[in-house]
N, C-alpha and C positions, 0 to 999 in steps of 0.2 A: 438499474442502480440498486444497490443494497446499502444497508446501514451498518456501519462498523465504527469501533472505537480505536483510535490510534494509541498503541501501547508503548512502542519503543523503536529506537533506531540503534543498531549495534553492528559493527563490523560490516557495513554495507547492506544490511538487511532491515527492512521496515516491517514491523509486526502490527497487525490489526486483529481485533477480536470482533466477530460478527454477531448479529442479534440472535442467531440460533446456537451460540456457544462455540462455534468453530473458530480456530485460530488460523490465520493465513499469513505467510511470510512472503514479502515481495522483494525481489532482487533489483527491480528497476522502478523508477518513477519518472513520468514524462517531465521534461524540463519546464514546461509551462506550469505544472503543478508545483515544482520546486521554487519557481519564481514567486508564487503566491504564498506558499507555506514552507518555512525553513524547518522541515521535519528533523533534520540532523541536529540542530542547535537550540531551537525554541522549545524549552521545557514546558511552556504554558500550553502547547498543543497536545501534550500527553494526556490521555484519558478524555480527550475531546471526541465527540461523536460527529461523524461525517457521513454524507451520502457518497458512496464510492463507486466508480466504474473502473473495471480492470479487464485485461485480456490475458490469455494464455499464449505464450510464444513457444513454439516447438523448435528445437534445434534441428538444423538440416541433416546433420550426420547421425543424430540419435533421436528417434521419434519418442523414446521413453523419457527423455529429458525435457521438462517443461519449466519455463521461467514465467513468473507472474509479474505483470507490469501495471502499475496504477496509471490510468488514463485521465481521471478527473476526481477532484475532491470538492465537496461543498459542505460547509458547516451546517449542522442541524440546529 
């Protein structure tokens, strides 16, 4: 788990900033996480710090294409 701040949701992409200054954009969020946190609509979640677990999903037909998916979020 790493620590990251949720910054925005726009056009299907979830943006988080990590403690080391890196920005990572996620295309997918596990449905269980979306049940807990309405990242699309709840503006109070913006700029909130979370412990985040995510995975890299490689497309079968193109190993160079990686999708990042949030697996879990826990408020800090």
